[in-house]
N, C-alpha and C positions, 0 to 999 in steps of 0.2 A: 585461583580459579583459572581454568584454561580458556582462552579466547577462541571462540568458534568462527569458522570460516563461512562466508555466505556463498551459496551455490549460485553462480551467475547464470546458470540455465533456468533457474526458477525465479530469481529475484533481480530486479533492475531498479536502480535509484533514478527517479524521474527529475527530482530537484532536491533542494535541501530538506524538504518536509514530507514529500510523498514518494512511496515506493510502489512498484508494480510486481505482483505475484502472478506467475504464469502457470497455467494448468492446461493440460491437453486431456480431453475426455472424449472418446469415440470420434476422433478426428476433428473435434471442435476445440478451437482456441478460446479458452476462458481467461479473463483478466480480472484480478481483484486489485483495487487501489487501496492502500493502507498507510498508516502512520504509526509511529512509535510514541508511547507514553513512558518516558524514562525519568519521571519525576522522583521515583524511589531509587535509592542508590543500589539496592539489592535485587530489584525486580524490573523487568521491562515488559510492558504490555503492548501487544500488537493489536491495533484497532482497524478492522476492515471497514472502509468508508463506503465503497460502492463496487459492484461487479458488473461485468458486461461480456458479451460474446464479441471477440475481436474479428471484424470482417475486413479490415484494411491494414496496411503496414504500419501506419501511425496511430497513436492513441488520440482519439478526438479531444480537442482542447476543452470541451464542455465537460468531459469526464474528469479531467485534471482539476478544473475549476470547482466542480462538485465536491471532489475530495478535499480540497482546501477549505471550502465553505463548511463541510462537515467537521473538519478538524478544528476550525475556529469555534464552532458551536460546541463541540465536545469539551474543549478546554475552558471555555467561558462558563459552561454548566458545572464543570468539576470544581471550580473554586468556591 
């Protein structure tokens, strides 16, 4: 199986658990924070945790904390 490259103009790793997906629509910057569920060896699931319109250069810390909380909740309920 061929390893796929990540497009750095669309994806950004925020920390070891959360990624940012960048979308531009009608001159509006939309951000979706997500995480990976790699528990199956043959499949990877991308889970969108939250989305928001980006109005400043930095991602608000509360949005990253929200994504981490939703990630914990997701894996707690999955078991």
